[in-house]
N, C-alpha and C positions, 0 to 999 in steps of 0.2 A: 435571444440566447446567441453569444457569438461562436464561432468556430471553435475557439480556444476554451470555451465551458463545456462545448460538444466533445471535444478532444478528452478534456480531462472526465467528462462523466463515461466515456467509452472506456478509457483507462481504468478505472474504479470498478467499473463492470466486469472488466477482464479480471481483476485482482479478486473481486468477490466470488467470482466464477473458480478462479484457481484456487482459493482457500475453501471454497464449498468443496471442490472435488478432493483436496487434501483429506479435509476432515470426514469426508464420507469414506475414503480410503482408510484412514485411520482408526474410525469407529468400526469398520467391518475387519479390523487386523490384518488388511493386506497391505502388509509394512512394505513390501519393495515398491508398490505402486503409491502407497503413501508418500514413500521416500522420493519418489521422482516428481510426485505432485508438489511437495514442499519444495523441493529445489527450484521448480518454475515459479512457484509462487514467490519465493525469498528473491530470486534473480528480479522478477519484474517489480516487486515492490521497491526493491534497492535502486533499480533505474530509474523508477518515478521519483522517489525522494531526492537521487542526485539530479534528475532534471529539473525539478521545482528548485532546488537550492542553487544551481549553476544558472539556471535560466530565468526564473521567475522572480526569486527572493530579491537581486540586484536591482529589479525594476521597482522595487518597493521601499528601498532604503530612505526616502523622504518621508513615508508614512509614519505616523504614530507608532510608537512602539506596542502600544496596546492593541492594533488591529493584526499584528503578526505574532504576537506573544504566544497564543494557544496553538497556532499552527506549527510554530517551531518547536513548540514543547509536544505536540505529537510526533513530530518528526525523531525527536531525542527519543521519547519513549518507544516507539516501533524500532529504532536502531537498537536500543537496548533489550527489546523484547525477541528480537528475531535470535541472537545467539541462545538466550535462555530456554526459548521454544525447540529451537536445536537440539539442546542438551536434552530437555524433556522427551522429546520424540527417541531419541537414542536409549535413554533410560527405558522408555516404554519398550522399544525394540530389542533390548538385551534383558529383559525381565524374565524371570522362569513364569511368572503368570502376568503375561502383557495386556489382559483385561483389566485385573484388579489395579495395575500400575497406572493405566489409562485412565480410570475412573479418579485416581489420585491427582492426576494431573490435567485434568479436563478444565478447571477453571484458568489454567494459563493459556490455553487455547481460546477460550471465551473472551477473556480479558483481551487478547489481540483484536479480535472480531468487534469488541464494544469500541475500542480505540479507533479502528478503521472507519465505523459508522460515524462516530463523532467527528472526524477529521474529515470525512468527506461532506458532510454538513456544513462545516466551518469555512471549506473551500468552496462550496456550491452559493452559499448565503453571503460570504464576505469577501474572500480574496478575489476570486475570478469577477464577480462582478464589480468590483473597485478597479481591476485591470481594464474591464472593457470600458470604463468611465474614461479612463486614462490615457490609454493606447489608441493609436491610428488603427484604422480597420488593416491596413497592410501588415503592420507590426502585429497584431491579433492573429492574422492569416498565417505569418512566418513561426510565431510561437506552436501555433495548433499544429502545423505541418512537422515541426521538429519533435512534438510531443508524440504525435502519431507515428514517427519514424523510431522513436526509443521505444513506444509500446508493441509496434510491429517486431523490433530485435528483440524483444523479450518474451514474445510468443515461441519465437524460433529455438530458444535455449531450455 
């Protein structure tokens, strides 16, 4: 496994941890804490998607479209889900019976987790192994450092 794959896995573990923290706070109805966790997670995920779209996807332009279709579709789904889930969170926070509203909205939050899990598998089994075969060790190291820097900056916000 290259440094780039390791960096991607570290980033995904951070995202998983941040989303878990959000869900734990949300289900405990600790709404201020949940909002802070949501903001951290949403920022980290947005930065990770931006990193992949600006630094990784251009390296794959010569690949067969089918190789990247699912990963690009995942990014598209994630980008559409984030505002919907933000709205769902606001609905829960403003509801007279937040627990009942949470139960009504819970499937939406689980949907995001499922997309993240499938996306992680696709990257680990397809995208990054193909990049490792294509790129030099130096280029992989540069990308890994850039991904780590993007991940580290998302921890701070």
